[in-house]
N, C-alpha and C positions, 0 to 999 in steps of 0.2 A: 089707569096703568092698564096695557092691553096682557092677553093672556101668556103672549110671551115671555114681557118683561116680569111678570108674575112668577111665570117657571125659574128664569134665570134668577130672580131675588132667592127663591127657595131654595133652588140649588147649592147658592153660595152659603146661604145660611147653614145647610145642610152640613157643606164640606168645611166650616167654620168651626162647628161644632164636633165633628170628628176628629177635625185639629187637635179641638181643645182636648176633645176626651183622651184620644191619646196621649197627649204631653203629660196631664196628671194621671193617667193610669202605668206612665213611666216612672214617673216620682212616687207614686205611691208604692211600686212593686221594688224600685231602688231603695226606698226606705225601710220597707219591711224585708226584703232578702240580701240587698248587699248589690250593688250595683252588676257586680262580676256573676251574681247567680240570675241576671234576668237578659233573657233574650229578647229580641223583638218580634218573635213568632208569640212569647208570651204576652207581650203586650197589644199585639193587634189581638190575640184570645181575648185577653180582659174586656177588650171594649166590644168583641164580637165580627171582628172583620179580618178578613187574609192579610197575611203577610205582605202580600201584593200592596196592599191599599195601605199598609203602614207606610209602606216604601215611597208612596206616593206624596206622600207628607215630609217624611224623615227619612234623612239619609243614615243615620243612627240613633242608639239608645239615647246617646249625648246630647244628641241636637234637639230630641225631643223632651228630654230633661231641662235644657237649657232655653226651651222657647217661650217656657212660664213666665222666665224674666221678661226677654221681649213683650209678649204678650202684655205684659201688667203693663212695661211701659207707654203701650200705644193706649191703654185704656186711660192710663193716666192725663197722656197727652192730650185724650179726645176729650176726657173730660173740665182741663182744662180750658179747652176752647169753648167749651159749652158754658162757663163761667161767665156772670155780669161782667161786661164790660168796666164799668163802675169801681169796681171789686180789686181794692190794691194787688196788687200783683202776688205777693207772698202769701198773703190771705188766700188768693186763689189756687196758687198751686199747693198748699197745705190742706184746703178742703179738696181739691182733687184727688193727690195721695191718701188722705184717710177714706172717701167712698171708695176708690178702687185697689188699694194697697191689700191685698189679700196674700196669704202662704200657708201651707197645707190646709188644716181642717178649720180655722180658724178666721175663714171667711171675713169675718166682719171686725177682725183686730181686735175685739172688745173682753176676751177669755183666754185666760192662762192656756198655753197649748199643753198636748198630754206630752209628758217628760219621754216616755219611750219614743216618741213622732220625732222631737227635736233632736232627740239622740240619733237617731237618724238618719234625719238631715244633715248634722253635722259630719258622722261620716259619711254621706254620700258628696256632698259638696267638696270633702277633704280630696276627692279621687281625682288622680293627676289626669285619667282619661276625659274629665270633665272641663277641666279649665281652659283650654282652649276655646272650646265653645261657650264657655259664660263670657270670655272675653269678647270674643265676635256680639255675643247677645249683648253686653253692656256696651259696646261703640255702638250698635245698633239702636239701643235704648235713649243714649244721650243724644243721637241723630232726631228721633223722634221727639224729646223733649224739647230741644233748641229749634225747630223748628215752631213748635206751640207758641213757645217764649218769644220768636222773633213777630210772629202774626200777632201777638197779645201787645208788643213793645214797638212797634213799628220800625223793627229793626232786621239788619239782613243777617242770617247765621253764616254765610260767605263770605263777608265785609268784616262785618261787627263782632269784635269781641265779646258783647255783652250776653247774648243769648245762648254761646257757648259756656262762657263761665258758668251762668246759671244753671245749665242743663247738667255741667260737670260735676257742680258743689250737688245738687239737687241730686244726681246720683249717688253721690258719695256717703250725704247722708242717709239714704234710703239703705245704702250696703251697712253703714255704721251701726244704722238701729237693726238690721236684721242680723247682725252679730251678734249684738248684745242682747236682743232678745232670745237666740239660741243658747248662748251662755248662762243666762239668768238662773239662778238657784238659790232660792225656789221660782218655777216657770212665772214669768209676768205677760200681758197683752203686749201685742205689738204696739197699737195704736197710740198710747201714750209716749212710746220710743219715738215713732215718726214723728208725731206732734212735737214733742221736745226738741229732735235733731234740727226740723226744720225754723222752728223759734228760734233757736241758737241762731240759725244761718241767717235770717231776717234782721236778727240783733247784731250781725257783724261778728258774730264769732267772740265777745266779750270773755276775756281772760277769768276765769271763774274765781 
């Protein structure tokens, strides 16, 4: 690869890193202070960039927060594409989700979360100002899942129901696991909840 390609690759990587840093800063500040007490200028300062740079990536703090959901879906879809072709679909989906699913400070999903953190997240996601952005992010996330599932199963996400049905089910399972994780008292790790939700889906959601 030539110098120009290397420079382009470095710039793109830096841009992705800045976007992720801004999104995480938005989440962290909203959880710690409350959404109404966070400005885009505060988020930019947290990352050490200008407010103009923030606006180059996101149109609002709500969009920056919801971006974590979409980015997670993209990571899961990318991991699903990388799984061995011989691996059964639901096993591949579960492994992809468990290796990429992260929320807040428990990146590996194996440790119980901090109660103050989950309380802040619950309050944050209940904000009406975030609901529209989360809906848009969820729709885009399902598109990501559907495309990856279609590639793996040889189906067409535009003509076949299957990839979109699976994508919608996976999105619902991850949301349900997240919501239970946030409500759990005492706190529990998220990874087992994700695994159980996808296991039940793979089994056809048998009556308990």
